[in-house]
N, C-alpha and C positions, 0 to 999 in steps of 0.2 A: 687761863685767859689767852694762852698762846694760840688757841684754835679759833678765837673770836673773829679775827680778821678774815679767814677763809669763809667762815659761816656768813659773815656780813656780805662778803662778795657774792656768795651763792644766793642769798636772799635778794640782793640788789639785782642779780641776773634774772631771778625768778620774776621779780616785779617788772623788769624791763620786758620780759617775754609776754607777761600778761597784758602789759600796756600795748604791746605791739600786735596782739592777737587780731584786732580789727584789720590791720594792714596785711598780716600774713594770711588771713582768711581770704583775702582778695587774690592771692597768688594762684588760684585754681585754674583760670583759663590760660591756655597757651597762646602766646602772641608770636606770630610767624614772621613779622616784618623785620625783627631785630631791634625794634624800639620797645621801650618799657613804659607803656602808657599806664597811668594810675587809675584812670576811669573817673577821676574827680571832675565834676561839671556843675555849672550853675543852673541847670534846668531840672534837677531832681531825678535824673534817669538812673536806673540801676547801674552801679559802677562797672559790673562785669559786662553788661550790654554796651555801655558807652565805650569802654576800653576796646572791646572787640570791633566796634564800629570804626573807631579810630584806626585800629590795626588793619582792617580790611581796606580802608581808603588808602592807608599808607602803602599797602601792596600795589594798589592801582597806580599811585603816583610813581612808584618804582618801576612801573610797566611790567609788573608780574601779574598780568591780567587773569590768567587761569587760576592762580592762587587766590587772587582777590575774589573771584566768583565763588570759589570753594569756601572761602572764609565767610562770605555772606550766606552761603547755603547752610553752613554749620550754625550760624546765628538763627536761621529759620527753624532748624531742628530744635534748638533749645528755647527759642522764643517764637513759637508758631503764630502768635497773635500780633506780633510786632511787624509793622510795614518796613522796618529796616532792611529785612532780607531782600524784598523785591525792589524797593527804591534803590538800594545799593547796587544790585545787579543791573538795574536799568542804567544807572550812572556809568557802570563799567562798559556796558555795550555801547553807550553813546560815545564814551571816550575812545573806544577802539575804532568806531566809525569816523569820529571827528579827526583823529590824527591822520587818517588816510583819505579823508574827504570822499567816503563812499557810503553805501547803505547795505553793507555785507551782513549786518546783524539786525536788520529790520524786524524779521519775524521774532527773534528772541526779545528784542526791546518791547515790541507790542505785547508779547505775552507777559513780561514783567510789569508793564504798565497796567494791564488788565488785572493782574494779581494785586497790585498796589491799590487799585480802585476798590477791589473786593474787601481788602483788609481795612481800608479807611472807612468803608461803609459799616463794617462790623464794629468798629470802635464807636461809631455814632457820636453822641455828645458826651462821651465819658469825660468826667472831670479830671481824670488822672493824667499827670504830665502834659497839661494842655500846651505849654510852650514848646515841648519836644514834638508833639503831634503837629502843631502848626508849622514848625520848622520842616518836618518831613514832608508835609503837604506842599510847602513852598518849593522845596527841592523837586518834588514830584511834578508839580504843575509848571514850574519854571523850566525844567528840563524838557517838557513836552512843548513848551512855547518855542524853545530853540529848535527843536525837531521840526515843528511846523514851518518855521521860517526857512529852514534849510530846504524844505519841500515847496517853498514859495507860497505857502498859505499864510500870507502876511496878516490878514485881519484876524483870523483865529489865533495866530501866534501872539499878536498884540493883546488880545483879550485875555489870554492865559497869563501873559506877563503881568498885566494889571492885577489879576487874581493872586499871583504869587507875591507881588509887592504888598498887597493888603495883608497877607498872612505873615510876611516878614515884619511888618509894622506891629502886628499883634504880639509876635515873639519879643520884639524890643520892649514893649510895655510890660510884659509878664516877666521877662528875664533880661534886664538891661546889661548884666555882666556877661551875657553870652555874645561875645564880640564877633562871632561868625556872621551875624546878621548885618554887620556894618559893611561886609563885602557887597551884599546885594544893594544896600542903600547907597553905597559909594558909587557903584556902577550906574545906578539910576541918576544920581546927581551929576556925575561927570558926563555921561553919554547923552543924557537928555539936553544938557547945555550944548554939547558939541554938535548934535544933530540940528537943534533949533537955530543955532548960529549959521548953519550952512544951508538951511532950507527956508526960503522966503515965505512960503504959504503957511508955515507953522507959527503959532503965537510964541512970543518971547518967553523964555523960562527964567531969564536972569543968568548971571554967571555963578554957577555952583561948582566949577571945576576944582578949585582948591579944596572946598569942603569934601567933594567926592574923593579926591586923592588921599586926603587925610583919613577918611573912613576906610578906604581900601587898605591903607597902610596899617591901620589899627587891627583890621581882620588878619592881615598877614602876620603881624608881630604878636598878637594876643588871642587869635582864634584857636579853637580846639579841633576843628575839622577842615577848615578851608585855607590854611596858610599857603599851600602850593598854588591853588587856582587864583588866590588873591595876588600872589607874587606875579603870576602871568598877566593878570588883569592890570596890575600896576605898570608893568612894562609896556603893554599895549596902549595904556592911557598916555604915558609919556611919549610914545611914538606918535600918537595923535597930535600932541603938542610940539612935535619935532624937537624934543629935548633928548638928543641921542645919548648924552652923558648919563642922565638919570635913567633912561630906558635901559642902557647897558648895565648900569649898577643894579637895577631891579631884576633883570633877567639873570645876572650872575648870582644873585641871591638864590634863585631857584636852581640854577645849574649846579651850584656847589652842593646842594642837598639831594638833588635828583639827577645825577649825570647821565642816566639812561632814559630820561623822559623825552620822548620824541617831540612833544609840543613845545617844551621849553627850548630845545635845541633848534627847532625850526624858527621859533620866535627870535632867538639869538641871531640866526642866519639872516632873517629878514631885517633886523635892526642894523646889522653890519651893511647889508645891501643898500638900504635906504640912506644910510650915512656915507655911502659910496666907499665903503671898506670892502671891496669885492673879493680880495684874496682871503681875508678873514672869514667872510661869509661862505665862500666855497669850502674852506677848510672845515668849518663847523658842519656844513651839510654833508660833506663826504664822510665825516665821522659817523653820521647817522647810518649810512649804508653799511658800516662795519658792525655796529652793535644792534642794528634793527634791519637786517637785510630783507625782512618781509615787508617793509614799508615801501610802497610804490610812489607815493605823492612826492617824496623828497626829490625825485628826478625832475619833476616839473620846476621845483625851486632852484635846483642846480642849473637848469636851463635858463631860468629867469636871471640868475646871477651872472652867468656868462653873457647873456644877451645884453644886459644893462651895462656891463663893463665895456662893450664894443670891441673887445680884444679877442674873443674866442667864439666867433660866429659859428664856425663848423662844430665846435664843441658844444655850443648851445643847441644846435640842431640835433646832434646825437643824443643829448640828454632828453630833449622833448620827444624824440623818436622812441627812446627807451621807455619813457612814461606811457606813451601812446600804446606800446606793445602790451601793457598790462590791462588794456581794455577798460579804461575808466568810463564813467557814465557819459552820456552824450554832451551834457553841459561842459564837462571838463575836456572832452575830446575837441569840442568847438574851440575852446580857449587855446588848446595846444596846437591845433591846425592853424589858428590865427597867428600865433607866435612863429610857427615854422614858416608861414607865408611871409612874415616880416623879415625873418632871417634871410630867406631866399631873395627877397627884394634887395636887401642890403648887399648881397653877393652878386646882384645883377643877373640872377638866374630866373628870368621873368616867367618862363613857361611853368616852372615848378612852383613859383610864388603864386601864380594865378590858380593853379590846381589846388594848392593848400587852402588858399582863401576861399575858394569856391566850396570846398568841403565844410569849412567853418560856417559859411552862409547856409548850406543845405541842412546842417545839424542844428543851427540856431537862427532861423530866419527872422526872428523878432529883434535880434541883437544887431544894431546898426553899424558898429565899427567894422566888422569884416566886409560888409557890402561897400562901405565907403572906401576902405583901403583897396578892395578889389578893383573898383572903378579907377582909382588913382594909379594903381600898378598897370592896368591896361593902357591908360593914357600915356604913362611914362614909357612903357614898352613901345607904343606907337611912335612917340616923339623920337626915341632913340633909333628906331628902324628908319624913320624918315631922314634923320640926320645921317645915318649910315648910308642910305640910298643916295642922298645928295653928295656925300663925300665920294662914293664910288663913281657917280655920274661925272663929277668934277674931275676925278682922276682919269677916267676914260677920255674925257674931252681934252684934257691937257696932253694925254699920251697921243691922241689922234693929231692934235696940232703939231706936237713935236715931230711926229713921223712924216707930216706933209711938208715941213720946211726943208729948203735946200741945205745940203750939208756944208756948203761954203768951200768945197774942194773943186777946183777947175779940172775938167777932163784934159788929158794930154793927147794931142792928135797923133794918130799912128804915122809912122815913117816907113818908107820903103827900104 
């Protein structure tokens, strides 16, 4: 009987191994982000596929864009019929463009969007994983709505946004435990309230801000795929409410988890700037130049921070100039020249101010602010020149009067 205990231990170990087989069988796919996603999900998706989707998105949130694209490509090899591959890659390309406010990956994005359309058509009305398919379609359409708005195609963008919302609502009905959908629903409730409150010609929506904030928070804390963007959205929503304390707390939640995410750092800088914490804002933004030296847009925000502080006018101009040297699109060139013109006005360098504002007008003739400021600066320069001319004329007149007056010294007659 002295060997019974070891045998029992071995049998117990064997039972434990057998019981654990379903979990160990999942250990097949390699996860590259450093996170250990289990793939468990409430929408009935294959665990391997779901875990790898989480991992690919995590790489994107960590700003490891090329690795994220490769991870989605590998998903496409193993799951060629799934739209995850192309929808995911489209998300990555949009993230790259959004952080730099450019359209550098337009061609790649449009190709991925077309591939997604083809894969969704191939799925047709398949009853498999309907909640998951609706969710992917919502991301696909919602992403394109944002893309269209960035291109100022507002009507088309709004129509697609409604389409995405309808699909999100279907996901919520089919899989209420899939908390990622609360991100989209919360954005809708908060921002529709905010916009209708500020726009007289839109019908009242009622106050759903608190509801929206609660939904976004639920997605951040209990979502499977969207915690990071939900954290960013929460910070932006509190910024809209001018609640700088909660906005700061919300963005710090993201910063702690993703310290090299450009969008979260830019958001943190903007929160500090709006709260008039200019030194903190500049410190955060300069940090971006160290870990993401390829990001150009940050120099515009550095310029904004210095300009708003009113203490570093020449430093602001240098930052704007540095951003302008990266050759941004005309819309952002116009904004940059506009700011540079205002800086030069503040420094009383009127000729340069007028030249900068004129460039802003030429680049964006429908934008009224540069033309208005240009007229003001010209008038201001003219008034100063008139005052200067009057002062000079007065000085000359006084000098002439002084020279024509007798000195008050009597001449001494000559003597023989």
